[in-house]
N, CA, C and O atoms as CSV, one atom per row, in Angstrom:
chain,resi,resn,atom,element,x,y,z
A,1,MET,N,N,98.953,93.409,90.198
A,1,MET,CA,C,100.064,92.701,90.791
A,1,MET,C,C,99.800,92.542,92.288
A,1,MET,O,O,99.654,93.528,93.010
A,2,ALA,N,N,99.741,91.321,92.735
A,2,ALA,CA,C,99.479,91.048,94.142
A,2,ALA,C,C,100.788,91.074,94.937
A,2,ALA,O,O,101.821,90.581,94.484
A,3,LEU,N,N,100.714,91.654,96.119
A,3,LEU,CA,C,101.882,91.722,96.989
A,3,LEU,C,C,101.982,90.436,97.804
A,3,LEU,O,O,100.969,89.857,98.196
A,4,SER,N,N,103.198,90.002,98.049
A,4,SER,CA,C,103.382,88.818,98.873
A,4,SER,C,C,103.075,89.165,100.327
A,4,SER,O,O,103.004,90.339,100.691
A,5,TRP,N,N,102.896,88.139,101.153
A,5,TRP,CA,C,102.581,88.346,102.568
A,5,TRP,C,C,103.694,89.115,103.262
A,5,TRP,O,O,103.436,90.015,104.062
A,6,LYS,N,N,104.928,88.756,102.951
A,6,LYS,CA,C,106.086,89.404,103.577
A,6,LYS,C,C,106.157,90.885,103.185
A,6,LYS,O,O,106.446,91.736,104.027
A,7,THR,N,N,105.898,91.188,101.931
A,7,THR,CA,C,105.906,92.573,101.462
A,7,THR,C,C,104.787,93.368,102.115
A,7,THR,O,O,104.996,94.505,102.539
A,8,ARG,N,N,103.601,92.779,102.198
A,8,ARG,CA,C,102.487,93.473,102.848
A,8,ARG,C,C,102.771,93.727,104.317
A,8,ARG,O,O,102.402,94.772,104.853
A,9,ARG,N,N,103.428,92.772,104.972
A,9,ARG,CA,C,103.758,92.946,106.395
A,9,ARG,C,C,104.760,94.087,106.584
A,9,ARG,O,O,104.601,94.906,107.490
A,10,ARG,N,N,105.770,94.144,105.752
A,10,ARG,CA,C,106.751,95.236,105.833
A,10,ARG,C,C,106.113,96.577,105.497
A,10,ARG,O,O,106.368,97.574,106.173
A,11,LEU,N,N,105.293,96.606,104.466
A,11,LEU,CA,C,104.623,97.841,104.084
A,11,LEU,C,C,103.671,98.311,105.170
A,11,LEU,O,O,103.547,99.513,105.403
A,12,SER,N,N,103.002,97.386,105.834
A,12,SER,CA,C,102.096,97.778,106.920
A,12,SER,C,C,102.871,98.403,108.079
A,12,SER,O,O,102.384,99.345,108.703
A,13,LEU,N,N,104.065,97.896,108.375
A,13,LEU,CA,C,104.899,98.508,109.413
A,13,LEU,C,C,105.323,99.922,109.022
A,13,LEU,O,O,105.306,100.827,109.856
A,14,VAL,N,N,105.698,100.114,107.769
A,14,VAL,CA,C,106.075,101.452,107.304
A,14,VAL,C,C,104.885,102.394,107.404
A,14,VAL,O,O,105.027,103.538,107.836
A,15,LEU,N,N,103.728,101.920,107.010
A,15,LEU,CA,C,102.528,102.755,107.083
A,15,LEU,C,C,102.217,103.151,108.528
A,15,LEU,O,O,101.882,104.305,108.795
A,16,LEU,N,N,102.325,102.220,109.440
A,16,LEU,CA,C,102.003,102.505,110.830
A,16,LEU,C,C,103.055,103.357,111.527
A,16,LEU,O,O,102.716,104.199,112.358
A,17,LEU,N,N,104.320,103.151,111.201
A,17,LEU,CA,C,105.396,103.850,111.902
A,17,LEU,C,C,105.807,105.170,111.254
A,17,LEU,O,O,106.364,106.038,111.926
A,18,VAL,N,N,105.542,105.333,109.964
A,18,VAL,CA,C,105.949,106.553,109.269
A,18,VAL,C,C,104.732,107.362,108.815
A,18,VAL,O,O,104.587,108.529,109.179
A,19,TRP,N,N,103.858,106.737,108.018
A,19,TRP,CA,C,102.737,107.458,107.437
A,19,TRP,C,C,101.728,107.930,108.484
A,19,TRP,O,O,101.282,109.076,108.424
A,20,LEU,N,N,101.365,107.098,109.418
A,20,LEU,CA,C,100.340,107.465,110.395
A,20,LEU,C,C,100.736,108.668,111.257
A,20,LEU,O,O,99.920,109.577,111.409
A,21,PRO,N,N,101.944,108.722,111.828
A,21,PRO,CA,C,102.301,109.924,112.592
A,21,PRO,C,C,102.308,111.194,111.750
A,21,PRO,O,O,101.886,112.250,112.221
A,22,ILE,N,N,102.786,111.101,110.500
A,22,ILE,CA,C,102.762,112.272,109.616
A,22,ILE,C,C,101.331,112.688,109.338
A,22,ILE,O,O,101.018,113.878,109.373
A,23,TYR,N,N,100.459,111.732,109.064
A,23,TYR,CA,C,99.054,112.010,108.797
A,23,TYR,C,C,98.387,112.688,109.995
A,23,TYR,O,O,97.629,113.643,109.825
A,24,VAL,N,N,98.664,112.203,111.192
A,24,VAL,CA,C,98.066,112.780,112.400
A,24,VAL,C,C,98.510,114.231,112.572
A,24,VAL,O,O,97.686,115.102,112.852
A,25,VAL,N,N,99.797,114.493,112.407
A,25,VAL,CA,C,100.305,115.862,112.564
A,25,VAL,C,C,99.685,116.788,111.528
A,25,VAL,O,O,99.282,117.902,111.864
A,26,VAL,N,N,99.600,116.354,110.285
A,26,VAL,CA,C,99.013,117.184,109.232
A,26,VAL,C,C,97.527,117.415,109.488
A,26,VAL,O,O,97.049,118.542,109.353
A,27,ALA,N,N,96.795,116.376,109.852
A,27,ALA,CA,C,95.356,116.514,110.093
A,27,ALA,C,C,95.070,117.456,111.257
A,27,ALA,O,O,94.197,118.318,111.152
A,28,VAL,N,N,95.787,117.303,112.355
A,28,VAL,CA,C,95.570,118.160,113.521
A,28,VAL,C,C,95.990,119.590,113.209
A,28,VAL,O,O,95.332,120.535,113.644
A,29,SER,N,N,97.074,119.760,112.463
A,29,SER,CA,C,97.514,121.104,112.091
A,29,SER,C,C,96.491,121.799,111.196
A,29,SER,O,O,96.185,122.976,111.387
A,30,LEU,N,N,95.970,121.064,110.227
A,30,LEU,CA,C,94.968,121.657,109.345
A,30,LEU,C,C,93.686,122.001,110.095
A,30,LEU,O,O,93.088,123.051,109.857
A,31,LEU,N,N,93.264,121.127,110.995
A,31,LEU,CA,C,92.062,121.421,111.771
A,31,LEU,C,C,92.303,122.547,112.772
A,31,LEU,O,O,91.359,123.223,113.183
A,32,GLY,N,N,93.543,122.751,113.162
A,32,GLY,CA,C,93.880,123.832,114.074
A,32,GLY,C,C,93.787,125.200,113.421
A,32,GLY,O,O,93.618,126.210,114.106
A,33,THR,N,N,93.898,125.236,112.095
A,33,THR,CA,C,93.801,126.517,111.391
A,33,THR,C,C,92.357,126.982,111.258
A,33,THR,O,O,92.104,128.164,111.024
A,34,ILE,N,N,91.411,126.060,111.405
A,34,ILE,CA,C,89.991,126.394,111.316
A,34,ILE,C,C,89.527,126.877,112.684
A,34,ILE,O,O,89.973,126.373,113.715
A,35,ASP,N,N,88.632,127.853,112.685
A,35,ASP,CA,C,88.045,128.284,113.956
A,35,ASP,C,C,87.357,127.100,114.619
A,35,ASP,O,O,86.988,126.126,113.962
A,36,ARG,N,N,87.195,127.202,115.903
A,36,ARG,CA,C,86.610,126.126,116.710
A,36,ARG,C,C,85.263,125.680,116.149
A,36,ARG,O,O,84.351,126.490,115.980
A,37,LEU,N,N,85.147,124.390,115.863
A,37,LEU,CA,C,83.904,123.806,115.368
A,37,LEU,C,C,83.037,123.424,116.557
A,37,LEU,O,O,83.547,123.251,117.664
A,38,PRO,N,N,81.739,123.290,116.344
A,38,PRO,CA,C,80.894,122.748,117.420
A,38,PRO,C,C,81.392,121.357,117.810
A,38,PRO,O,O,81.886,120.610,116.965
A,39,ARG,N,N,81.261,121.016,119.078
A,39,ARG,CA,C,81.824,119.757,119.593
A,39,ARG,C,C,81.363,118.524,118.824
A,39,ARG,O,O,82.168,117.638,118.535
A,40,GLY,N,N,80.097,118.459,118.497
A,40,GLY,CA,C,79.573,117.301,117.774
A,40,GLY,C,C,80.185,117.167,116.394
A,40,GLY,O,O,80.561,116.072,115.976
A,41,LEU,N,N,80.285,118.283,115.687
A,41,LEU,CA,C,80.876,118.267,114.351
A,41,LEU,C,C,82.374,117.950,114.420
A,41,LEU,O,O,82.903,117.232,113.571
A,42,GLU,N,N,83.037,118.483,115.422
A,42,GLU,CA,C,84.460,118.212,115.603
A,42,GLU,C,C,84.695,116.720,115.870
A,42,GLU,O,O,85.644,116.136,115.347
A,43,LEU,N,N,83.843,116.117,116.671
A,43,LEU,CA,C,83.943,114.684,116.942
A,43,LEU,C,C,83.766,113.883,115.664
A,43,LEU,O,O,84.517,112.942,115.407
A,44,VAL,N,N,82.773,114.253,114.863
A,44,VAL,CA,C,82.528,113.548,113.599
A,44,VAL,C,C,83.734,113.676,112.676
A,44,VAL,O,O,84.143,112.698,112.050
A,45,VAL,N,N,84.304,114.872,112.589
A,45,VAL,CA,C,85.468,115.093,111.722
A,45,VAL,C,C,86.635,114.219,112.167
A,45,VAL,O,O,87.284,113.582,111.336
A,46,TYR,N,N,86.909,114.184,113.468
A,46,TYR,CA,C,88.027,113.372,113.953
A,46,TYR,C,C,87.775,111.872,113.773
A,46,TYR,O,O,88.712,111.124,113.495
A,47,VAL,N,N,86.544,111.427,113.923
A,47,VAL,CA,C,86.230,110.009,113.702
A,47,VAL,C,C,86.421,109.645,112.229
A,47,VAL,O,O,86.993,108.603,111.908
A,48,VAL,N,N,85.939,110.509,111.344
A,48,VAL,CA,C,86.099,110.254,109.904
A,48,VAL,C,C,87.579,110.242,109.522
A,48,VAL,O,O,88.019,109.371,108.771
A,49,LEU,N,N,88.345,111.202,110.034
A,49,LEU,CA,C,89.779,111.219,109.748
A,49,LEU,C,C,90.488,110.016,110.367
A,49,LEU,O,O,91.437,109.490,109.785
A,50,GLY,N,N,90.041,109.585,111.527
A,50,GLY,CA,C,90.657,108.446,112.195
A,50,GLY,C,C,90.429,107.134,111.482
A,50,GLY,O,O,91.284,106.250,111.519
A,51,ILE,N,N,89.298,106.996,110.840
A,51,ILE,CA,C,89.002,105.773,110.093
A,51,ILE,C,C,89.454,105.903,108.646
A,51,ILE,O,O,89.907,104.933,108.038
A,52,GLY,N,N,89.330,107.096,108.105
A,52,GLY,CA,C,89.593,107.327,106.687
A,52,GLY,C,C,91.018,107.082,106.244
A,52,GLY,O,O,91.246,106.769,105.075
A,53,TRP,N,N,91.993,107.214,107.141
A,53,TRP,CA,C,93.377,107.023,106.725
A,53,TRP,C,C,93.659,105.573,106.334
A,53,TRP,O,O,94.515,105.319,105.486
A,54,ALA,N,N,92.955,104.628,106.938
A,54,ALA,CA,C,93.248,103.211,106.710
A,54,ALA,C,C,92.489,102.619,105.526
A,54,ALA,O,O,92.885,101.579,104.999
A,55,LEU,N,N,91.420,103.256,105.105
A,55,LEU,CA,C,90.609,102.676,104.027
A,55,LEU,C,C,91.380,102.444,102.728
A,55,LEU,O,O,91.197,101.398,102.106
A,56,PRO,N,N,92.232,103.371,102.295
A,56,PRO,CA,C,92.983,103.078,101.058
A,56,PRO,C,C,93.983,101.928,101.211
A,56,PRO,O,O,94.431,101.363,100.213
A,57,PHE,N,N,94.330,101.583,102.438
A,57,PHE,CA,C,95.354,100.566,102.678
A,57,PHE,C,C,94.769,99.243,103.168
A,57,PHE,O,O,95.501,98.423,103.721
A,58,ARG,N,N,93.472,99.015,102.980
A,58,ARG,CA,C,92.841,97.776,103.451
A,58,ARG,C,C,93.530,96.541,102.903
A,58,ARG,O,O,93.736,95.569,103.630
A,59,ALA,N,N,93.886,96.572,101.630
A,59,ALA,CA,C,94.502,95.392,101.009
A,59,ALA,C,C,95.870,95.095,101.626
A,59,ALA,O,O,96.278,93.936,101.702
A,60,VAL,N,N,96.572,96.129,102.063
A,60,VAL,CA,C,97.889,95.928,102.673
A,60,VAL,C,C,97.737,95.287,104.043
A,60,VAL,O,O,98.491,94.376,104.387
A,61,PHE,N,N,96.773,95.751,104.829
A,61,PHE,CA,C,96.619,95.261,106.196
A,61,PHE,C,C,95.900,93.921,106.289
A,61,PHE,O,O,95.990,93.249,107.317
A,62,ARG,N,N,95.204,93.526,105.259
A,62,ARG,CA,C,94.425,92.298,105.310
A,62,ARG,C,C,95.320,91.069,105.454
A,62,ARG,O,O,96.123,90.774,104.569
A,63,GLY,N,N,95.183,90.361,106.563
A,63,GLY,CA,C,95.869,89.093,106.767
A,63,GLY,C,C,97.277,89.173,107.323
A,63,GLY,O,O,97.897,88.131,107.538
A,64,VAL,N,N,97.817,90.375,107.570
A,64,VAL,CA,C,99.198,90.440,108.054
A,64,VAL,C,C,99.311,90.064,109.522
A,64,VAL,O,O,100.417,89.806,109.997
A,65,GLY,N,N,98.223,90.024,110.246
A,65,GLY,CA,C,98.269,89.635,111.654
A,65,GLY,C,C,98.261,88.133,111.849
A,65,GLY,O,O,98.481,87.648,112.959
A,66,ARG,N,N,98.015,87.406,110.800
A,66,ARG,CA,C,98.001,85.947,110.879
A,66,ARG,C,C,99.398,85.389,110.655
A,66,ARG,O,O,100.320,86.108,110.269
A,67,ALA,N,N,99.531,84.112,110.901
A,67,ALA,CA,C,100.813,83.444,110.663
A,67,ALA,C,C,101.127,83.442,109.174
A,67,ALA,O,O,100.230,83.519,108.334
A,68,ALA,N,N,102.397,83.354,108.867
A,68,ALA,CA,C,102.817,83.321,107.464
A,68,ALA,C,C,102.205,82.116,106.772
A,68,ALA,O,O,102.155,81.030,107.350
A,69,PRO,N,N,101.742,82.291,105.546
A,69,PRO,CA,C,101.097,81.182,104.842
A,69,PRO,C,C,102.022,79.986,104.588
A,69,PRO,O,O,101.535,78.867,104.430
A,70,ASP,N,N,103.330,80.194,104.546
A,70,ASP,CA,C,104.249,79.098,104.261
A,70,ASP,C,C,104.658,78.305,105.499
A,70,ASP,O,O,105.456,77.375,105.379
A,71,THR,N,N,104.143,78.637,106.683
A,71,THR,CA,C,104.522,77.922,107.898
A,71,THR,C,C,103.510,76.859,108.287
A,71,THR,O,O,103.660,76.209,109.321
A,72,GLY,N,N,102.500,76.679,107.484
A,72,GLY,CA,C,101.515,75.657,107.794
A,72,GLY,C,C,100.600,76.040,108.950
A,72,GLY,O,O,100.123,75.165,109.673
A,73,GLY,N,N,100.347,77.336,109.135
A,73,GLY,CA,C,99.410,77.769,110.157
A,73,GLY,C,C,100.029,78.162,111.481
A,73,GLY,O,O,99.303,78.558,112.394
A,74,ARG,N,N,101.352,78.069,111.623
A,74,ARG,CA,C,101.968,78.518,112.869
A,74,ARG,C,C,103.133,79.439,112.537
A,74,ARG,O,O,103.771,79.300,111.493
A,75,ASP,N,N,103.394,80.350,113.406
A,75,ASP,CA,C,104.434,81.330,113.198
A,75,ASP,C,C,105.786,80.735,113.579
A,75,ASP,O,O,105.897,80.075,114.612
A,76,LYS,N,N,106.807,80.956,112.769
A,76,LYS,CA,C,108.130,80.407,113.033
A,76,LYS,C,C,108.742,80.985,114.314
A,76,LYS,O,O,109.535,80.319,114.980
A,77,LYS,N,N,108.381,82.196,114.650
A,77,LYS,CA,C,108.967,82.846,115.812
A,77,LYS,C,C,108.203,82.559,117.110
A,77,LYS,O,O,108.579,83.072,118.163
A,78,ASP,N,N,107.152,81.763,117.055
A,78,ASP,CA,C,106.346,81.451,118.221
A,78,ASP,C,C,107.030,80.336,119.015
A,78,ASP,O,O,107.038,79.188,118.573
A,79,PRO,N,N,107.611,80.658,120.192
A,79,PRO,CA,C,108.311,79.616,120.958
A,79,PRO,C,C,107.379,78.569,121.538
A,79,PRO,O,O,107.828,77.477,121.887
A,80,GLY,N,N,106.105,78.870,121.648
A,80,GLY,CA,C,105.171,77.918,122.230
A,80,GLY,C,C,104.574,76.961,121.214
A,80,GLY,O,O,103.797,76.075,121.569
A,81,ALA,N,N,104.934,77.135,119.959
A,81,ALA,CA,C,104.355,76.276,118.917
A,81,ALA,C,C,104.978,74.878,119.010
A,81,ALA,O,O,106.172,74.743,119.276
A,82,PRO,N,N,104.172,73.854,118.792
A,82,PRO,CA,C,104.692,72.488,118.829
A,82,PRO,C,C,105.756,72.285,117.752
A,82,PRO,O,O,105.596,72.747,116.622
A,83,GLY,N,N,106.810,71.613,118.090
A,83,GLY,CA,C,107.879,71.347,117.139
A,83,GLY,C,C,108.896,72.459,117.018
A,83,GLY,O,O,109.735,72.434,116.117
A,84,SER,N,N,108.839,73.443,117.914
A,84,SER,CA,C,109.796,74.556,117.848
A,84,SER,C,C,111.103,74.149,118.485
A,84,SER,O,O,112.041,74.945,118.531
């Protein structure tokens, strides 16, 4: 079942505003329980965690930054668009 553009846009906002802060707190808390890692390994772990959270949600984020498909290529809320 494919999600509509509007649904993906709303879901992406929920993911960014709710899921991401929770994920960051949990990840940092879990890494805080481990003894200090070597700096290089710690950097790798944080980079992997920083990228890894978004990989399952690629389909949700794909295309939500573009204009709505039903507006003919321009955003309805763009005051600078011709014909606004």
